[in-house]
N, C-alpha and C positions, 0 to 999 in steps of 0.2 A: 225124662230129663237127665237121668243118670247115665243113659247110653250115648249122650252127645259127645262127651270127651273121647269115648272109645271110638266113635265114628270118625272124629277128627284125626285121632292117632292113626287109624287104618288108612285114611285118605292121604296123609303125609307120607306114610311108608310106601304106598302105591306110586305116588309121584316120584319119590326118590329112586325107586326101582326102575321106573320108566326112563328117568334121566340117565341112570347108570347103564342101561341096555342101549340107549340111543347114541351115547358118546362114541363107543367103538365103531358103530355103523357110520357116523359122520366122519370119523377119522379115516376109515377105509375108503369112503367115497372121495375124500380129499386126496388120498394117496393115488388113487386110480384114475383121477380125472385127466383129461387131455392137457398136454403142455402147451402153453401159449408161445408161438414162435412167429417170426417174420422171415420171408423168403425173398430171394432174388433169382432171376433166371440166368443160367449159364449161357454165354454168348460166344459165337465164333468170330474171331477177328484176325485180319491178316497182319501178323507181326513176326519179328525174328526171334527165335528162341535165344534166351540170354542166360549167361552164367555169371556168378559173382567172382570178381577179381579185386584184390586189394590194391589200392593206390595210395599215394602220399602227396601231401600239399608241398609245393615248392614256392618259395617267396621270390618276388621280383628283385631287381637290382637295388642295392642299398644306397642311400644318399650319404656321402662322406663329407663331414665338416672338417676343414683343415685350418691350420694357423695361417693367417694372412701375411704375417711377417715373423721374423725371429724375435723372440722375447719370452718373458714369463707369462704363463697363462693361468688365470685364477678361475676355477670352475664355480658355477653358481649352484644353488640348492636343487640339483637334479641327480637322479640315480638311474642305473640300468633298469629298463622296464617302464620308466615313466612315459606317459603320453604327453607330447608337446604339440603346441600350435605353431603354425607358420609365423616366423618373425619373433618367436619367443627367445629371450636372452638366455644363452647357453653358458657362456664364459666371457671373461674380460681379460684382455691382453695388456700388459704393461707397455704403455706408449711413450714413456719418457725418452727413450732413445730415438724414436720416430720424430718426436717433437723437436729434439735437438737437430736432427738431420733437416727438418723443415726450416728451422731458423738459418742454418748454413746455406741451404739452397736459396732461400729468399735473399740473403746477402749477396750470393754469387749472381743471382739474377739482377739485383739492383746494380751491382758493379758492371755487369755486362751492358745493361741499358745505358749507364753513364758513358761507357766506352763508345757505344753506338752513337750517342748524341755528340760526343767529341769528334768522332770520325765524320759524321755528317757535316759538322762545322768546318773541319779541315777540307773536306771535299768541296764545300761551297767556296772557301777561300782560294783553294787551288784553281777552281774553275775561273774565278775572277782574275787571278794572276795569269792564267793561261790566255785570257782575252787580251790583257795588257801586252803580254809577250807577243801575241799574234799581231797586234797593232804596231808594236815596235819593229817587228820583223818586216811588216809591210812597208814602213817608212824607210828602213835601211835597204830594202830590196829596190825601192824607187831611187834612192840615193846612189846605190851601186850601178843602176842602169845609166844614170846621168854621168857617173864617173867613167864608165866604159866609153861613152860617146866623147867625153872630153879627152880621154886618153888617146882615142883614135885620132883626134885632131891635134894632139900633143899640146893641149891647153894646160893640163896638169901633169905633174911629175909622177913617176912610177911609185914613189914613196907615198904620195897622197892617195893614189888608187889602192895601194896595198892596205893602207889604214882603213879605207872605206870598206873594202872587202872583208877585212878581219872583223870589223864591227858587225857586218851582216852575218858572218858565220857564227859569231858569238851569240847573236840574237836567235839565230836558228837553233843552236845547241840548247839555249835556254828554253825554247819552246818544246823541244823533245824531252828535256828533263821534267818540265811541268806536266807533260802528258804522261810520262812514266809514273811520276809521283801520284797523279790523279788516279791512274789505273790501280796502283798499289792500295791507295786509300779505299777505293771502291771495293776491291777484293777483301780487305780487312773488314769493311762494313758488312759485306755479305756473310763472311765467316762469323762475325759477332752476332748477326741476326740469327743465323742457324744455332749458335750456342744459346742464345736467349730462348729460342723455341724449344730446344732440347731441355733446358732448365725448367721451362714452363710445364712441359710434359712430365718431367720427373717430379716436380712440385705437385702437379695434379694427382699423380699416382700416389705420392706420399700422403696427400690430404685424404685420398680414398682409404689408404691403409690405416690412417689414424681414425677415420670414421668407422672402420671395421674393427677397431679395438673392442667394441661391444659386439661379440660374436653371437649371432642369432641363428636360429634354425631356418634353413631354406625351404623346408616343407613341413607339413603336419604329419605326425606319425608317432612311432614308439622307438625309444632309444634302445638299440640292440647292443652297442658297444660304447664304452666311455674310457677316457684316459685313466690310467691306473692310479694316479696320484694328483694332488692339487698343487698349484704354484710350480708346475714343471716348466723348465726352459725348453721351448720348442723352436725349431727352425721353421722357416717358411715352407709350408706344404706338409708339415707333420700332421698326422691324424689326431683329431680331438675326439670325435664321436662318429658313430654310424647310426643312421635313422632308417627304420623300416616303415614304408608307407603302406596304405591300404590298396595300392595299385600294383599290378604286375603279378598277382597270384596265379599260379597254374597248378594242375594236378598231373602227376606222372604215375604211370602204371606200366608194369611189365606184362605186355600182352603176348600170349602164345602166337607164334608165327602163323599157325593155321587160322587164327581168328582175325589177323590184321586185314585180310582182304575183305572182310565184312564190315569194316569201319568206313564211314563216309562223313565228310565235313558237314553234310546236310542233316545228318541224324543227331538227335538229342540223346546224350548218355546221362542216365540218372545215377546219382550216388548219394550215400548217407554216411555220416561219421561212424566209424567202426564201432564205438561203444554203443551208439544208438541202434546199429544193426543187430548187435548181439543181445541187447537187453530190450525186450518189448515193453517194459514198464517205463522206459525213457521216451519222451516225445521225440519223434524223428522228423527231421526237416529234409525234404528232397532238394538236392543240389543238382542243377542242370548244367551239363557240360557239352562242349563241342570239340571235335577233333581239330587240333592245330597242326601237329606234325608227328610223323613216325620217324624217330631218330635212326640214322643209318648204321646201327650196331646191333649185334645179336649175341645173346648169351649162349655159348655152345653147350653149356651144361643143361640149361632149362629150355632152350629153344624159344626164348622170349625176346621181344624187342621193346626197348623203352619208348613210350608214347606219351606225348604231351596233350593235355586237354585244357581249354580255356573256359572258365565259369561264365555263364550268361548273365549272372547277377552277382553282386558282392557276396562273398562268402560269409556265413554266420560267424559270430565272434569266436565260437568254440573251435572253428576250423582255421583261424588266421594264425597259424604257427607252423614253422618248418617241420616237415615230416609227420604232420597229423594224418593218421590212418583213415582212409575212406574205403567204402565198399562200393565198387562200380558194377553196374549191370551191362555186361559186354555181349553183343550179339555173337552167336556161334554158328549161325547158318543164315541163308537168305530168307527173307520174309515168307511166311506160309500161314495157312489158316490154322489157328490154334484156339483152344477153348480157354476163356478167362472167366474168373469168378471173383467176387469181393473177398478181400483178405479176412474179413470178419467171419467168413464161413469155415475157416481152417480151425481145427481143434487138435492140439498136440497130443500124441499118444505113443508111448513106447519108443521115443526117439524119432518118430515120424509124424505124419499128419493124417487125419481122417476128416471127411466131410459128410454131413447128414443131408440126405436128399428127401424132400417131401414127396411121398408116393402113396396115393390112395389113403390119405388121412393118417399115415404113420411115417416115422422117421427111419430111413434106411441108411445104415452106416456104410461108407465107402472108404477104402484105403486109396489115397491118391499119390501120384508122382508129380512133383512140382517142376516147373521149367523157368523160374525167374519171376520177377515182379514187373508190373507195368503200372506206375503211379500207385493208386490205392487198390489195385487188383493184382491177382496172381495167375500165372499161366499153369494150366493143368495139362500135363502130357498123357496121363492115364488115370482112369477112374471115374470121370464125369463126361457126359455127352452134352453137346450144345442143345439148349432148349429145356433141360431139366431144371427144376426148382430146387435151389440149394438153400439151406436154412442159415440165416446170418445172425439172427437174434434168438436167444433162448436155447442155443445149441450146447451150452456148457453143461446142462443138466440132463441131456438126452442120452438114451441108450438105444441100441438097435431094436427096431420094432415098436418103439414107444409111440402111443397115440398122440397126435398133435392137433392143434387148432390154430387158425390164423389169429395172431395177437391183435389185429386191428378190429375184428368183429367177433372176438371170442365171447364178449359179454352178451351178445344177442342169442336168444334161443337156448341159453344154458340150462334153464329150468326144465325145458321140455325134454332135453336129451340126457338128463342127469341119471335116470335109472338105466338107460341104454349103455352109457359109458361105464356105469358101475358094474353091469353084467359083463361087459367086454373086459374090464380090468380084472374082475374076479377070475375069468377064464384064463387070462394071461399069467397071473401069478407072479412070482419073483424069480423066474428061471434065468432072466437076463440081467446081469449086474451092470451098474453104471461104469462108463469107460474110465473114469478116474479111479474107481476101486480096482479095475483090472490093471491099470498102470501101476498102482501101488503094490499089487501082488507081484 
């Protein structure tokens, strides 16, 4: 019974020693086990080699809001940079002078209409007098004819005949005077009618100007320029504000003359905002463009030509500003068979890039030469052959010659191959450093 505690103490010491010895072995096994990775096959595709060229956003024509008439303009609570809706009240113009002009025009129009009414009455009266004068002339004409017959037979004296003829001529003269007066009245009536129409048009225009005293925005957009002070006296046509809309955006880039020939209106040019292109931590959004025009000018110093591209879709909010820098992928040659791989396969190293290729269960490091991007893939000009399996996940912790396992089925059969991987890892040792450690050195 006295030996029982001694036996327990010995058993505890043995178990502790066993755990102490087994811990480094487990740690070594974990360090040397195969890295879990995922791979994608490098493919060959007929595409044009591309290079990065910086472009800039150009806004479309601005909508200019002007004073509809001369007068003081009172701005509303808007400032430069504010976003406005179509029909939103921008300013109010003092319309007191316009309303005074409207009252005067209305009086002139009323007076003209009264003159027209009087002229019409005079015309009607003159027409009636003309009818009476014609009847009188007809009677005197018949009387003169009888007097001429009587004179021929010497029935009446010459004095009586002369009296009859004088009366006839006076009646004829009166008829001509009435006709002239009627023509004058009709002409005055036509002139007054034209004046009335002119006054009506002026009054209609003035009514429109008064209605425009509430100056509203003609389109939806952002205020780019605004009058420098409030309650300014402005003449008709003076500029109150400029509004930039979401329409008409283009991208301009200075394309080397040697590359212009490889641009086509049918091709889609991809671009990203410059800050997103330089910082991989920022989410990048692909902007698709199409060639619109190559401007007929060339920079003699850089041998480039300004070229305009039209966005296929509305630009993102970050790019809707004048001279926003974009990075464009511009073709440099005719389409040819090139190797492309996912961008996730690239690992930065010493200012360049390397790609790990899965070969016979190990990671083989390759230094690659890039040839531009195609959507979420990158063109490889040198270093990778079509058909090779490139590692796209788990490549951040790899080193050249590192043993790898497919991450999708790495959990299967792991227990059976544990000792085998441990022996292989022990043989490899630590001769190859991680690529990140090499870059830091």
